[in-house]
N, C-alpha and C positions, 0 to 999 in steps of 0.2 A: 572814757567809755567808748567801746567799739560798736560797730553796727549791730542792731538787734532787729527782731521782727515782732509785729503784733499779728498773732495768728488766730483765725477762726476755723477750727477743725470740726468735723462731723463724724466722730467715731461710731456713733450709734444711729446716725441719721444721714441719709443722702438726699440731695435735692434732685429728684428725677425729672428730666426734661426730655420727653420723647421727641420733641420737635425743637430742640434748643437752638439749632443753627450754628453750633460751635464749629462744625466742620465745613461751613460755607467757604467756598473759594472766591477770592477777589477776581473781578473781571479781567484785570491785567494778568493775573496768574493763569487763568484759563486760556488767555490768548497766547501766552509764552510757553506753556508747559510742553507743547509738542516740539518746539525748537530746542528746549532744554534736553528733552529725551534724545533727540537726534544728535546733539553735540555729545551728550554723555556716552552714547553707544559708539560714536565715531572715535572718541578718545579711548574708550575701553578696547576697541579693536575687533579682531576677527571673530572671536567667540560671541560677543554681544551682537554684532551685526548679523551673523548667520543664525543666531538664536531667534531673531525677530523675523526671519524668513521673508514673507511677502511684503512686509513693511518697507524693506530696502531692495528686494529683488523680486519683482512681480513674476508670476508664472507666464511663460510665453503663450500658452493657450488655456486661460482660466475657465473656459466653458466646459472643457473636458474634465469630468469628475471621476474618471475611471481610475482603478488601482494602478494600471499601467502608467498613466500620466503622472500619478503621485510619485511613483518610483523614478520616472524620468526627471521630475522636478527635483527630487532629492539628490540625484546625480548631478544635475545642473548646478544646484546650490553648492555641492561639495567641490566641484571643479573651479568655481569662482575664486578669485584671489583678492584678498583685501590688502590694499597698499596703504600702510599705516601712517600717512602723512599728518593727519590731524593730531594724533597722539604725540608724534615726534616733534611737531611744531610747538605744542604746548610744553613739552619737556625742555626744548631749547630755549623758549622764552623765559620759563621759570629759572633755568640755569643761568641765563644772562642776568636776571634780577638778583640772584643770590651768589653771583661770582665773588662778591665781597659780603662779609657778614653785616647784617643790619646794625646800626648804631642805636643802642638802647640806653636811656637814662631814666632811672626810677629810684624812689626812696628805698632805703634798706628794708623798710617794713614790708615792701612788696617783693622782696627777693624770692620768696617761695612761690609767688605767683608767676614770675618769669621762668622759674625752673620747672614748674608743673602747673601750667596755666589753666587746664580744664579739669584737674583732679583725676585725670586718667593717665598722667605721665608724660604728656606732650609739653615740650618747651615752647616758649613764645615764638621762637624762630621757626620751629617745625609747624606749629599751627598756622602761622602767617603764610607759610608756603602753600598750605592747603587753601587759604583764603585767596591768595593770588591766583591759584589754579581755578578756583570758582569764578573769580571775576573775569579772567581771560576766557574761560570756557563759556560761561553763562551770562556774563555781564552783571552778576549779582551774587552777593553773599550777605551774611548777617552775623553780628557779634553781640552777645547778650551777657551782661554782668550779673551773675547770680550770687546771692548771699544766702547761706543756709539759715533756716529758721532757728532762732535761739530764744530761750525763755528768760534769760538773765544776762547781766552784764558779762562781758568777755574781757579778759586781761590782755595786755600787750604781749605777754609771754605766750598766750594761746595762739595769737596770730603769728608771732615769730617762729613758733614750733610747727605751724601749719595745721594745728588742731581745728581752729576756726578761722576761715579766711574766705574772701571772695574768689570766685572762679569766673573765667571768661570762656564762654561756650560758643563754638562756631555752628551756624546753621546754614545748610545748603539752600539754594533758592526754592527747590521743590518742597522743603520743609516749612517755608514761611508762606502759609496758605492765605492769610488775610491780614489786612491792616487798614486803619482809618486815621485821619488827622482832624485837628480842630484848631481854631484860632485862639491864642492866649495873648491878650494885649495886641501887639503888632506882629506877633510871630506865629507861624504855622508849625505846630508840633504834633508828634505822634500821640494819638489818644487810645489806640488799641493795636496790638500785634498778636496774632494767633500762630503758635508754633506747633507743628504736628510731630509727635514723638511716639514712643511705644513703651510699654511696661510689661514686666513679667507677671502674668496672671496666674500661672500654675507652673510648678517645677517638681520633678520627681528626683532631682539630684543628678540626672543624666541629660535631661532635655527640658528646655524652657518653652513654655507656650506664651507668646506675647499677644497683647491686644493694643488697640489704638489708644493714644492719650493726647490731649491737647493742653498746652500751657498758654493761658490767656494773660497777656500783660495789658493792664488797663489803667488809664488816667481818668479818675472820676471827675465828671463835669461839675458836680455839686460841691465837692470838697477840694478838688485840685490835687488829691492824694493819689499816689501810685499804688496799685495792688496787683497781686498775682492770684490767678485762679487755676486750679488743676482739674481738668475734666477727663473722665475715662469712659470708654465704651463698655458697658456691662449688658450683655444680651443684645437687645435691639435698641437700647436707649443710651443717650449720653448723660453722664452723671457728674455733677460737681462734687468732688470729694475733699477739696481743701481750698481755703482762701486765706491769704495773709497780706499784711502791709509791711514791707521792708522799711527800716529806719536807718538814718545815717549815724555817724559816730556820736553826734550830740543827742541822739534819741529822738530826732525830728522825722516826721514823715517826708518821704521823697516827693518831689513835685514834677518829676519827669520820668519817662520810661527809659531805663538804662539799656536801650537796644539801639544799635547802629547799623543801618544799611550800608553796604559797601558796593559801589557800582563801577562800571567801566568808564562812565562819563563823569558822574558826580555821586555824592553819597546821600542824596535825598531819597524819598520813598518811591519815586517813579522808577519803573523797570527799564533798564538800558538794554540796547541790542547786544546779543552775545557776540563778542569779537571773533570767535572761531566758527560761527555758524556758516559763513560763506565758504570757508575751506571745507567744512564737513559736508556741505551739499555737493560740492564738486568731487570730493573724495568718494561719496556714495555713487555718483554718476560714473566715476572711473571704475568702481566695483561692478556696476551693471555692464559696462563695456567689456570688462575682463571675463564676465560670465559668458557673453556671446563669443568672445575670442576663443576661450578654452573649449566651448562647445563645438566651434568650427574645427579646431585642431583635432578634437576627439572624433568627430564625424568623418572628416575627409583628410585627416593628417597622414594616415597610413597609405602607402602605395598599394594598388590592387593589381595583381598579375592577370594577364589575359592571353589566350591562345586563339588563333583563327586558322581556318583551313585544315583542321585535323579530321581524320577519318575514323570510322568505327574500328577498322582493323588496327590502326595505330593505337587507339585507346586500349584495345584488348591486349596488344603486345606490350605496351609500356606499363599499363596498370596504374602508375602514379607518376607525378612529375616532381623532381627535387629542385628546389630553388636555392641560390646562394653561391658562395665561393666553392671552388674545386668541384663543381658539377657542370654538366653540359646537357642540353636538351636536344635530342635527335628528332627533328621535326620531319614530317612527310613533305613531299614536293609542294611548293607554293604556299606552305603554311608560315605563319609569323607568330612571334611571342613578344610581349612587351609589358610595361607597367603603366597603369593609369595613375596619374598624379594631379590632383586639383591645383589650379593656380592659387597662389597665396591670397588670402582674404585680408587685405590691408586696411579696410575701413575701420573695424573695431580697434586695431592697433594704432592707427592714426588718431582716432578719437581719444584713446588712452593717453597718447603722447601729448596731444593738445591740452588735455586736462591736467597732466603733470606740470606743464608750463604754467597753466593758470594757477595751480596751487602754489607754485614757487612765487609767482607774482603777488598773490594774496597774502602769503606769509611775510613777504618783504614789506608790504604796506603796514603791517602791525608794528614795525620798528622804524619806519620812515619818520624823520623829523619834518614837521610842517611849520613853515614860518608864520608867525602871528604878528600883526601890526601892534606896536606898543607905543607908549607916550615917549616924548623926547627924553625925559629923565630916565625912563627905563631903557631906552635905546642906548644911552651912554653906557649903561651897565652891561647890556647884552643886545646884540642885533636881532636875535631871534630866540624864541622860547622853544624848548624841547617839548613838543606836544604830541609825540608819537602815542599810539594806542597803548603800548607797553609802559611808557613813562607815565601816562595819565593813570593807568590802572595801579601801578606801583605807588604813585603819589597818593591815590585815594586810600589804598590799604594802610599806608603809613599814617595818614591823618586819622583814619578810623581807629587804629590801635592807640594812638596818642590820646584820643578822646576817651576810649574805653578804659585805658589805664588811669586816667584822671578820675573816672567814675569809680573805679575800684578803690582808689585812694580815698575818695569821699566815704565809702563804706568803712574803711579801716581807720580813718582819721590820720592818714599819713600825709606829711607835707614834704615839699622839695620839688625840684625840677623833674618834669616828666616829658619824655619824647621817645618816639620810635621812628626810625627813618631807614628805609630800604634804599640802597644806592641806586641812582639813576645814571651812573656812569657806565653805560653798556658798551661792551666790546663786541658788537654784533658780527662784524666781519674781520676785525683785526687788520693787520697790514702784512702784505707780502714783503719779501726781502727787497724787491725792486721798488715798492712804494716807500719803504723806509729810506732807501738810498736816495730816492728823488726828494723826499722831504728834507733830508740833511743837506743835499746839494743846493736846494733852494735857500736854506739858511746860510750856507757857505757863500752863496752868490749874492747875499744881501736882499733877497726878495722877501724874507720873513725874519722876524726877530728870534733870538735864542729861546725866549719864553714861548713864542708861538710854535717853534719846532718841538720843544719839550711837551707842550700841551697835546700836540698830535701824537707823540709817542706814548704819552700817558693814556690817552683815550684808546690806544691800541693795546693797552696792558703790557707795553714794552718797558716804559720808564715808570718809576714809582717814587723816586726821591724828590724833595722840594727843589725848586730851580736853583736857589742860592747854594744849597748843599752840594748839588750836582756840579755847579760851576766851580766851587772850591776844590772838589775832588779832582775834576778834570784839570784845573790849573796846577794842582799839586802833583798830579801824575806827570804833567809836561815838564815841570821843574825837576822832578825826580829823575826823569829820563835824561834830561840835559846833564 
């Protein structure tokens, strides 16, 4: 028997709670939401940044509320240039993580889950890329294993055909508005998670009107059973419209919430710092400098012609003065002509260049390997652990998907090995031709072993064969040439 639901529905009755508190935000959520919005807009780029106007580009003289000043600010905003480092850094990091395909091992019964993980057509690899983007951008994401309510036993054929199956849904950090924990035995576990969603309240076939909806995942303290509540905003009140208790393959109530936080530091419920936040802040400061620089270029960038010592008779005789090539100005005695050109305003440009260097340095730190002290046994296996921000984030996403797939298997009654692993063999900078030549020269000179030389080439994505196979091929080619 596959997973089923015990459902308590209210088709003719709704539990109206004008002050239900279902939309209450966790204090940590309130503390971090501003940083999440900042990173989101910086990643989105020019349109999102400029749409927020004074949030990222303050008015030079905010006390002036005249229409003229409003027009001046609009022009000031239009001339500013967004230098999209934050978004390109994120794209580069995700590209490094997915330079090689993730290694996925799942039972055949979950094959349809991997091919369409959320019921909307995303593969597990595509969804996991979005989760990695969330974790690198915001330091947080969420994965929820959802199983559709069914009123009777489901056959194995139904699951294999995809008619009834678990789905794994990704939630962005700003959609996970509240959570609580409780102690069960010696373990701290999730006791509640509130997910903010939307539903179609009205539709005329051409346009949908949506309203707020909240999905409450709750672990009952009295029974220890997991239940799901669906709340909707109807008018000015929040209404619970559905409640059900998911069951596992054996028809038993679940005793844990099938929701997994994914973080940039670890996968517990605590909110981690957004890795891209520092870059986004400097990127926005660079944008403000560019606005001042472009304003300066506009105001004094064009040379201004001037004439001195001219007389009224000369003005009447000349009528006008032509400037440019193939023209000459016949001036009266002792008169002069010239162009006023402001000296370059280098301060905004120097500030922009300094921030560009800062952003490069901050981006490099996301992929730097930091050495961690290990035990003697571990040291014999590896002198240092790869604990870069990127490696940690990727490792956390891999662990979260492995756990989430195991939970999906519990719903379906599937057995077998389950794992999901994103490669951490990043080729961040690769190797130049000179660096490769130096590495090979060190091997030829006896400073490093053949295996060490091959390992360096592999990390640079130059070599890919196993060492023994490469050695046999090289020896064979030498014999063949002889």
